[in-house]
TIZA-758909 format. One record per residue: residue number from 1; y, x, z of N, C-alpha, C in turn; residue in one letter. Coordinates in steps of 0.05 Angstrom, whole numbers, plus 5000, padded with zeros to 4 digits. Layout:
% residues N
{num->NUM n.y->Y n.x->X n.z->Z ca.y->Y ca.x->X ca.z->Z c.y->Y c.x->X c.z->Z residuo->A} $
...
END
This chain:
% residues 106
{num->1 n.y->4583 n.x->4677 n.z->5403 ca.y->4599 ca.x->4667 ca.z->5382 c.y->4606 c.x->4690 c.z->5362 residuo->M} $
{num->2 n.y->4601 n.x->4685 n.z->5337 ca.y->4605 ca.x->4706 ca.z->5317 c.y->4635 c.x->4707 c.z->5310 residuo->A} $
{num->3 n.y->4645 n.x->4731 n.z->5304 ca.y->4673 ca.x->4734 ca.z->5297 c.y->4677 c.x->4723 c.z->5269 residuo->K} $
{num->4 n.y->4700 n.x->4710 n.z->5265 ca.y->4706 ca.x->4698 ca.z->5239 c.y->4721 c.x->4719 c.z->5223 residuo->K} $
{num->5 n.y->4711 n.x->4725 n.z->5199 ca.y->4722 ca.x->4746 ca.z->5182 c.y->4743 c.x->4732 c.z->5163 residuo->I} $
{num->6 n.y->4767 n.x->4744 n.z->5163 ca.y->4788 ca.x->4734 ca.z->5145 c.y->4782 c.x->4744 c.z->5117 residuo->F} $
{num->7 n.y->4774 n.x->4770 n.z->5115 ca.y->4768 ca.x->4781 ca.z->5089 c.y->4760 c.x->4810 c.z->5090 residuo->G} $
{num->8 n.y->4754 n.x->4822 n.z->5067 ca.y->4747 ca.x->4850 ca.z->5065 c.y->4770 c.x->4865 c.z->5052 residuo->K} $
{num->9 n.y->4776 n.x->4888 n.z->5062 ca.y->4798 ca.x->4904 ca.z->5052 c.y->4790 c.x->4933 c.z->5050 residuo->F} $
{num->10 n.y->4801 n.x->4947 n.z->5031 ca.y->4797 ca.x->4976 ca.z->5028 c.y->4821 c.x->4990 c.z->5038 residuo->K} $
{num->11 n.y->4817 n.x->5011 n.z->5055 ca.y->4839 ca.x->5027 ca.z->5065 c.y->4846 c.x->5047 c.z->5043 residuo->V} $
{num->12 n.y->4871 n.x->5044 n.z->5033 ca.y->4880 ca.x->5062 ca.z->5012 c.y->4895 c.x->5086 c.z->5023 residuo->L} $
{num->13 n.y->4907 n.x->5083 n.z->5046 ca.y->4924 ca.x->5104 ca.z->5057 c.y->4924 c.x->5101 c.z->5088 residuo->R} $
{num->14 n.y->4923 n.x->5124 n.z->5101 ca.y->4925 ca.x->5124 ca.z->5130 c.y->4899 c.x->5117 c.z->5144 residuo->G} $
{num->15 n.y->4901 n.x->5108 n.z->5169 ca.y->4878 ca.x->5102 ca.z->5186 c.y->4883 c.x->5074 c.z->5197 residuo->V} $
{num->16 n.y->4861 n.x->5059 n.z->5201 ca.y->4863 ca.x->5033 ca.z->5213 c.y->4843 c.x->5030 c.z->5235 residuo->H} $
{num->17 n.y->4851 n.x->5017 n.z->5257 ca.y->4833 ca.x->5013 ca.z->5279 c.y->4830 c.x->4983 c.z->5284 residuo->S} $
{num->18 n.y->4805 n.x->4974 n.z->5286 ca.y->4800 ca.x->4946 ca.z->5290 c.y->4772 c.x->4943 c.z->5302 residuo->E} $
{num->19 n.y->4770 n.x->4926 n.z->5322 ca.y->4744 ca.x->4920 ca.z->5334 c.y->4731 c.x->4945 c.z->5347 residuo->G} $
{num->20 n.y->4747 n.x->4963 n.z->5357 ca.y->4736 ca.x->4987 ca.z->5369 c.y->4726 c.x->5008 c.z->5349 residuo->G} $
{num->21 n.y->4731 n.x->5004 n.z->5323 ca.y->4724 ca.x->5023 ca.z->5303 c.y->4748 c.x->5035 c.z->5289 residuo->K} $
{num->22 n.y->4746 n.x->5059 n.z->5280 ca.y->4767 ca.x->5072 ca.z->5265 c.y->4758 c.x->5073 c.z->5236 residuo->I} $
{num->23 n.y->4776 n.x->5064 n.z->5218 ca.y->4771 ca.x->5064 ca.z->5189 c.y->4790 c.x->5084 c.z->5176 residuo->Y} $
{num->24 n.y->4779 n.x->5101 n.z->5159 ca.y->4795 ca.x->5121 ca.z->5145 c.y->4798 c.x->5113 c.z->5116 residuo->N} $
{num->25 n.y->4815 n.x->5128 n.z->5102 ca.y->4819 ca.x->5123 ca.z->5073 c.y->4793 c.x->5121 c.z->5058 residuo->R} $
{num->26 n.y->4791 n.x->5099 n.z->5043 ca.y->4767 ca.x->5094 ca.z->5027 c.y->4747 c.x->5076 c.z->5040 residuo->G} $
{num->27 n.y->4750 n.x->5071 n.z->5066 ca.y->4731 ca.x->5054 ca.z->5081 c.y->4738 c.x->5024 c.z->5075 residuo->D} $
{num->28 n.y->4717 n.x->5008 n.z->5077 ca.y->4720 ca.x->4979 ca.z->5074 c.y->4720 c.x->4966 c.z->5102 residuo->I} $
{num->29 n.y->4740 n.x->4950 n.z->5107 ca.y->4743 ca.x->4937 ca.z->5133 c.y->4738 c.x->4907 c.z->5130 residuo->V} $
{num->30 n.y->4720 n.x->4896 n.z->5147 ca.y->4717 ca.x->4867 ca.z->5149 c.y->4736 c.x->4859 c.z->5171 residuo->E} $
{num->31 n.y->4758 n.x->4847 n.z->5164 ca.y->4779 ca.x->4842 ca.z->5184 c.y->4782 c.x->4812 c.z->5191 residuo->S} $
{num->32 n.y->4790 n.x->4807 n.z->5216 ca.y->4795 ca.x->4780 ca.z->5225 c.y->4824 c.x->4771 c.z->5218 residuo->M} $
{num->33 n.y->4840 n.x->4789 n.z->5206 ca.y->4867 ca.x->4782 ca.z->5198 c.y->4872 c.x->4792 c.z->5169 residuo->S} $
{num->34 n.y->4894 n.x->4783 n.z->5158 ca.y->4902 ca.x->4791 ca.z->5131 c.y->4916 c.x->4818 c.z->5132 residuo->D} $
{num->35 n.y->4901 n.x->4839 n.z->5125 ca.y->4912 ca.x->4866 ca.z->5126 c.y->4933 c.x->4872 c.z->5105 residuo->L} $
{num->36 n.y->4934 n.x->4855 n.z->5084 ca.y->4953 ca.x->4859 ca.z->5063 c.y->4982 c.x->4854 c.z->5073 residuo->L} $
{num->37 n.y->4985 n.x->4840 n.z->5096 ca.y->5012 ca.x->4836 ca.z->5107 c.y->5024 c.x->4862 c.z->5117 residuo->K} $
{num->38 n.y->5007 n.x->4883 n.z->5120 ca.y->5018 ca.x->4909 ca.z->5128 c.y->5028 c.x->4926 c.z->5105 residuo->H} $
{num->39 n.y->5023 n.x->4917 n.z->5081 ca.y->5034 ca.x->4930 ca.z->5057 c.y->5064 c.x->4924 c.z->5054 residuo->N} $
{num->40 n.y->5079 n.x->4943 n.z->5047 ca.y->5108 ca.x->4938 ca.z->5042 c.y->5117 c.x->4959 c.z->5022 residuo->H} $
{num->41 n.y->5140 n.x->4954 n.z->5010 ca.y->5150 ca.x->4974 ca.z->4990 c.y->5151 c.x->5002 c.z->5002 residuo->P} $
{num->42 n.y->5139 n.x->5020 n.z->4988 ca.y->5138 ca.x->5048 ca.z->4997 c.y->5113 c.x->5055 c.z->5012 residuo->G} $
{num->43 n.y->5097 n.x->5035 n.z->5019 ca.y->5072 ca.x->5041 ca.z->5034 c.y->5051 c.x->5019 c.z->5029 residuo->S} $
{num->44 n.y->5034 n.x->5024 n.z->5009 ca.y->5012 ca.x->5006 ca.z->5004 c.y->4988 c.x->5018 c.z->5018 residuo->I} $
{num->45 n.y->4979 n.x->5005 n.z->5040 ca.y->4958 ca.x->5015 ca.z->5056 c.y->4931 c.x->5002 c.z->5051 residuo->R} $
{num->46 n.y->4931 n.x->4977 n.z->5041 ca.y->4906 ca.x->4962 ca.z->5038 c.y->4904 c.x->4948 c.z->5011 residuo->F} $
{num->47 n.y->4880 n.x->4945 n.z->5001 ca.y->4875 ca.x->4929 ca.z->4977 c.y->4854 c.x->4908 c.z->4985 residuo->A} $
{num->48 n.y->4857 n.x->4885 n.z->4974 ca.y->4838 ca.x->4863 ca.z->4979 c.y->4811 c.x->4870 c.z->4966 residuo->G} $
{num->49 n.y->4790 n.x->4858 n.z->4976 ca.y->4763 ca.x->4864 ca.z->4966 c.y->4761 c.x->4859 c.z->4936 residuo->A} $
{num->50 n.y->4775 n.x->4839 n.z->4926 ca.y->4774 ca.x->4834 ca.z->4897 c.y->4787 c.x->4856 c.z->4881 residuo->D} $
{num->51 n.y->4804 n.x->4872 n.z->4894 ca.y->4818 ca.x->4894 ca.z->4880 c.y->4803 c.x->4920 c.z->4883 residuo->D} $
{num->52 n.y->4782 n.x->4920 n.z->4899 ca.y->4767 ca.x->4945 ca.z->4904 c.y->4751 c.x->4953 c.z->4879 residuo->V} $
{num->53 n.y->4753 n.x->4978 n.z->4872 ca.y->4738 ca.x->4988 ca.z->4849 c.y->4709 c.x->4993 c.z->4858 residuo->V} $
{num->54 n.y->4689 n.x->4985 n.z->4842 ca.y->4661 ca.x->4990 ca.z->4849 c.y->4656 c.x->5020 c.z->4855 residuo->P} $
{num->55 n.y->4638 n.x->5026 n.z->4873 ca.y->4632 ca.x->5053 ca.z->4881 c.y->4624 c.x->5069 c.z->4856 residuo->S} $
{num->56 n.y->4630 n.x->5095 n.z->4857 ca.y->4625 ca.x->5112 ca.z->4833 c.y->4650 c.x->5115 c.z->4817 residuo->G} $
{num->57 n.y->4669 n.x->5096 n.z->4820 ca.y->4695 ca.x->5098 ca.z->4806 c.y->4716 c.x->5105 c.z->4827 residuo->N} $
{num->58 n.y->4738 n.x->5114 n.z->4818 ca.y->4759 ca.x->5121 ca.z->4837 c.y->4785 c.x->5106 c.z->4832 residuo->S} $
{num->59 n.y->4801 n.x->5103 n.z->4852 ca.y->4826 ca.x->5090 ca.z->4850 c.y->4848 c.x->5111 c.z->4852 residuo->V} $
{num->60 n.y->4865 n.x->5113 n.z->4832 ca.y->4887 ca.x->5132 ca.z->4832 c.y->4910 c.x->5118 c.z->4848 residuo->D} $
{num->61 n.y->4916 n.x->5129 n.z->4872 ca.y->4937 ca.x->5117 ca.z->4888 c.y->4963 c.x->5116 c.z->4874 residuo->E} $
{num->62 n.y->4969 n.x->5135 n.z->4857 ca.y->4995 ca.x->5135 ca.z->4843 c.y->4996 c.x->5110 c.z->4824 residuo->D} $
{num->63 n.y->4973 n.x->5103 n.z->4812 ca.y->4973 ca.x->5080 ca.z->4795 c.y->4977 c.x->5054 c.z->4811 residuo->E} $
{num->64 n.y->4966 n.x->5053 n.z->4835 ca.y->4970 ca.x->5030 ca.z->4853 c.y->4999 c.x->5028 c.z->4860 residuo->V} $
{num->65 n.y->5012 n.x->5050 n.z->4868 ca.y->5040 ca.x->5050 ca.z->4875 c.y->5057 c.x->5044 c.z->4851 residuo->D} $
{num->66 n.y->5051 n.x->5055 n.z->4828 ca.y->5067 ca.x->5051 ca.z->4804 c.y->5067 c.x->5021 c.z->4797 residuo->D} $
{num->67 n.y->5044 n.x->5008 n.z->4797 ca.y->5042 ca.x->4980 ca.z->4790 c.y->5058 c.x->4963 c.z->4810 residuo->A} $
{num->68 n.y->5056 n.x->4970 n.z->4836 ca.y->5071 ca.x->4956 ca.z->4856 c.y->5101 c.x->4958 c.z->4852 residuo->F} $
{num->69 n.y->5110 n.x->4983 n.z->4848 ca.y->5139 ca.x->4988 ca.z->4845 c.y->5149 c.x->4976 c.z->4819 residuo->Y} $
{num->70 n.y->5134 n.x->4977 n.z->4798 ca.y->5144 ca.x->4967 ca.z->4772 c.y->5149 c.x->4937 c.z->4773 residuo->E} $
{num->71 n.y->5134 n.x->4923 n.z->4790 ca.y->5138 ca.x->4894 ca.z->4793 c.y->5162 c.x->4887 c.z->4809 residuo->D} $
{num->72 n.y->5174 n.x->4906 n.z->4822 ca.y->5197 ca.x->4901 ca.z->4839 c.y->5223 c.x->4902 c.z->4823 residuo->M} $
{num->73 n.y->5242 n.x->4886 n.z->4832 ca.y->5268 ca.x->4886 ca.z->4819 c.y->5284 c.x->4911 c.z->4828 residuo->S} $
{num->74 n.y->5304 n.x->4917 n.z->4814 ca.y->5321 ca.x->4940 ca.z->4821 c.y->5333 c.x->4936 c.z->4849 residuo->M} $
{num->75 n.y->5341 n.x->4912 n.z->4855 ca.y->5352 ca.x->4905 ca.z->4881 c.y->5332 c.x->4910 c.z->4903 residuo->E} $
{num->76 n.y->5307 n.x->4901 n.z->4899 ca.y->5285 ca.x->4906 ca.z->4918 c.y->5279 c.x->4935 c.z->4922 residuo->D} $
{num->77 n.y->5280 n.x->4950 n.z->4900 ca.y->5275 ca.x->4979 ca.z->4902 c.y->5297 c.x->4992 c.z->4918 residuo->L} $
{num->78 n.y->5321 n.x->4984 n.z->4914 ca.y->5343 ca.x->4996 ca.z->4929 c.y->5341 c.x->4989 c.z->4959 residuo->K} $
{num->79 n.y->5332 n.x->4964 n.z->4965 ca.y->5328 ca.x->4957 ca.z->4993 c.y->5305 c.x->4973 c.z->5006 residuo->L} $
{num->80 n.y->5284 n.x->4977 n.z->4991 ca.y->5261 ca.x->4993 ca.z->5001 c.y->5270 c.x->5021 c.z->5006 residuo->A} $
{num->81 n.y->5287 n.x->5032 n.z->4988 ca.y->5297 ca.x->5059 ca.z->4992 c.y->5315 c.x->5060 c.z->5017 residuo->A} $
{num->82 n.y->5332 n.x->5041 n.z->5020 ca.y->5349 ca.x->5040 ca.z->5043 c.y->5333 c.x->5039 c.z->5069 residuo->K} $
{num->83 n.y->5312 n.x->5021 n.z->5069 ca.y->5294 ca.x->5019 ca.z->5093 c.y->5280 c.x->5045 c.z->5099 residuo->D} $
{num->84 n.y->5275 n.x->5061 n.z->5078 ca.y->5262 ca.x->5087 ca.z->5082 c.y->5282 c.x->5110 c.z->5087 residuo->A} $
{num->85 n.y->5308 n.x->5103 n.z->5089 ca.y->5328 ca.x->5123 ca.z->5094 c.y->5334 c.x->5141 c.z->5070 residuo->G} $
{num->86 n.y->5330 n.x->5130 n.z->5046 ca.y->5335 ca.x->5146 ca.z->5022 c.y->5360 c.x->5136 c.z->5008 residuo->I} $
{num->87 n.y->5378 n.x->5155 n.z->5002 ca.y->5402 ca.x->5149 ca.z->4988 c.y->5396 c.x->5147 c.z->4958 residuo->S} $
{num->88 n.y->5405 n.x->5125 n.z->4946 ca.y->5400 ca.x->5121 ca.z->4917 c.y->5427 c.x->5118 c.z->4902 residuo->V} $
{num->89 n.y->5448 n.x->5126 n.z->4915 ca.y->5475 ca.x->5123 ca.z->4902 c.y->5478 c.x->5138 c.z->4876 residuo->S} $
{num->90 n.y->5463 n.x->5160 n.z->4873 ca.y->5466 ca.x->5176 ca.z->4849 c.y->5444 c.x->5168 c.z->4828 residuo->S} $
{num->91 n.y->5427 n.x->5149 n.z->4834 ca.y->5406 ca.x->5142 ca.z->4815 c.y->5416 c.x->5120 c.z->4796 residuo->T} $
{num->92 n.y->5406 n.x->5121 n.z->4772 ca.y->5416 ca.x->5102 ca.z->4752 c.y->5394 c.x->5083 c.z->4742 residuo->K} $
{num->93 n.y->5369 n.x->5090 n.z->4747 ca.y->5348 ca.x->5072 ca.z->4736 c.y->5324 c.x->5070 c.z->4755 residuo->N} $
{num->94 n.y->5307 n.x->5051 n.z->4749 ca.y->5284 ca.x->5044 ca.z->4766 c.y->5266 c.x->5068 c.z->4770 residuo->K} $
{num->95 n.y->5260 n.x->5083 n.z->4749 ca.y->5241 ca.x->5105 ca.z->4752 c.y->5250 c.x->5126 c.z->4771 residuo->S} $
{num->96 n.y->5277 n.x->5131 n.z->4772 ca.y->5288 ca.x->5150 ca.z->4791 c.y->5283 c.x->5141 c.z->4820 residuo->D} $
{num->97 n.y->5288 n.x->5116 n.z->4825 ca.y->5284 ca.x->5105 ca.z->4852 c.y->5254 c.x->5106 c.z->4859 residuo->I} $
{num->98 n.y->5237 n.x->5098 n.z->4841 ca.y->5208 ca.x->5099 ca.z->4845 c.y->5199 c.x->5127 c.z->4852 residuo->I} $
{num->99 n.y->5209 n.x->5147 n.z->4838 ca.y->5202 ca.x->5175 ca.z->4843 c.y->5211 c.x->5183 c.z->4871 residuo->D} $
{num->100 n.y->5235 n.x->5174 n.z->4880 ca.y->5244 ca.x->5181 ca.z->4906 c.y->5227 c.x->5168 c.z->4928 residuo->L} $
{num->101 n.y->5219 n.x->5142 n.z->4924 ca.y->5202 ca.x->5128 ca.z->4943 c.y->5175 c.x->5141 c.z->4945 residuo->L} $
{num->102 n.y->5164 n.x->5149 n.z->4922 ca.y->5137 ca.x->5162 ca.z->4923 c.y->5138 c.x->5189 c.z->4936 residuo->K} $
{num->103 n.y->5160 n.x->5204 n.z->4932 ca.y->5163 ca.x->5230 ca.z->4945 c.y->5165 c.x->5227 c.z->4975 residuo->K} $
{num->104 n.y->5179 n.x->5206 n.z->4984 ca.y->5182 ca.x->5201 ca.z->5012 c.y->5156 c.x->5193 c.z->5026 residuo->A} $
{num->105 n.y->5137 n.x->5181 n.z->5011 ca.y->5111 ca.x->5174 ca.z->5021 c.y->5093 c.x->5198 c.z->5026 residuo->E} $
{num->106 n.y->5096 n.x->5218 n.z->5009 ca.y->5078 ca.x->5241 ca.z->5009 c.y->5080 c.x->5257 c.z->5034 residuo->A} $
END
């Protein structure tokens, strides 16, 4: 019986293990589950196959994170910072919180 593929995903960050194989940053995974569910504010690990840039081109991870964070509300950004253990009491705008979240990822 052949395994049923849910979709193809590109590893943007970290390492992924599935089906006895280890996938590193930049690898394409044919997965039996939706790997996008592992993405959360402050940690974008996977991109869907439709979002994958053709080979020869590169994806700037900062641009991926920036686009993700910019779509979030101020309240969601504050919750993401709280989940990451980051104090945002002295921040006044979105870009400050985004900077703190990105620094925490590095």
